[in-house]
N, C-alpha and C positions, 0 to 999 in steps of 0.2 A: 351609046348613051344619048347622043343627039337624036337619033331616029326614034327613040322611045320617050323623048322629053324627060330624061332623068337628070337631075342636078347633083344628087349626092348618093353615093353607093358604098356600102360597107362590105368589106371582104374578110373572110376568115380562112385559115388553113391555106394561105397562098403558096407556101413552100418556096417563096422567091428569095433569091439573094439580092443584095443591093444592086449589083450589076444587071440582073434580070429585070428588076423593076424599072430601071432607067431605060432599058430597051423597050419595054412595054409602053412606057410613056411616050417615047419618040415615035414608035410605030403607030400607036393608036391615037395619039394626039390628045391626051387628057392630063390633068393635074392630079398626081397621085401622091399620097403620103403613106409610107409603109414603115413597119417595124419588123425586125427580124430577131430571132434568137441567136445568140452567139454560139450556142451549142448545136444548132441545126436540128435535124431530125424531122420526121414526117409529122404533119399536122401543125407545124409552126408557122408563124407569120400572120400579120393582120394588116389591113390597109383601109384607107378611105379615099375614094375617087370623087373629085369635085369638078363641076363644070366651071367654065370661065366666069359665068355670071356670079358664082359664089366664091370662087377662089380669091377674088380681090379682097374679101372680108376675112380671110384666114390670117390670124394674128400670131398663132402659136400652134406648134405640133409637137406632141410628146408621146413617145412609145415606151413600153415596159415589157421586157423579156419576150418579145415576139407574140404576146398574148393580149395586150391592151394597147390601144392608141387613142389619143384624143386630140381634137382640134378645137381651138377657141376661135370663134368668129365674132368680130366686133362690127355690128351694124351701125351703132350709134352709141352715145354715152349711156343711154338707158336701155339699149337692147343688145345683149350679148348672149351667145349660145355656146355651150360646150357639147360637142358631138363625141360620144365615146363608142368605140368599136371594140368588142370583146370576143375572144375565143377561149373557152375553158374546157379542157379535156375532161371527160367524165370518168376517166380511168381511176379506180379506187386506189391503185398503187401510188398515185401522185397526190394523195390527200394533203400532204404538207404544202405542196406547191399550190394546190387549189385554194386552201385557206389563206395563203399569202396573197393570192390574186384577189380574193374577195376583200381582204383588208385594203389592198391598194385601190380597188374600185370604190370602196366606201370613202376612203380618204380623198380620192379624186372628186367624188360627188360632194362631199362636205366642203372642199375647197371652192367648188363652183357655187354652192349655195351661199357661202360667205362672201362671194363676189357678186351676189344677186344675179347670177346667170341662169338662163333657161337651160335645161339638161335634156339631151336626147341620147338614149342608150340603144345600141344596135348590137346584134351578135348572135352567136351560136353557143 
């Protein structure tokens, strides 16, 4: 990230466990926020990697079922941003789960709007 001047990077389908994510962070030297599915399985896991420059502004990190994670960054009383990283499987067999994720994302966006936050959505 440092070599390419990247400050924020969204990840989807990490397939990482909690332990693996901690090893990544130690070896690569970055601040990572990850969410994992309790059920495991291929194609699970999302994360957001943040440079030192922006990590100091991270106020809150929330994950949901290994498919959505968001970070709230507080830059000042008037400038706050919600970064949302999403991975939604396109498998039609999981239609119920997909609809539930859409609803969760809409609620997350509505919550950010109610707090007058800027919103950035990333994902696959």
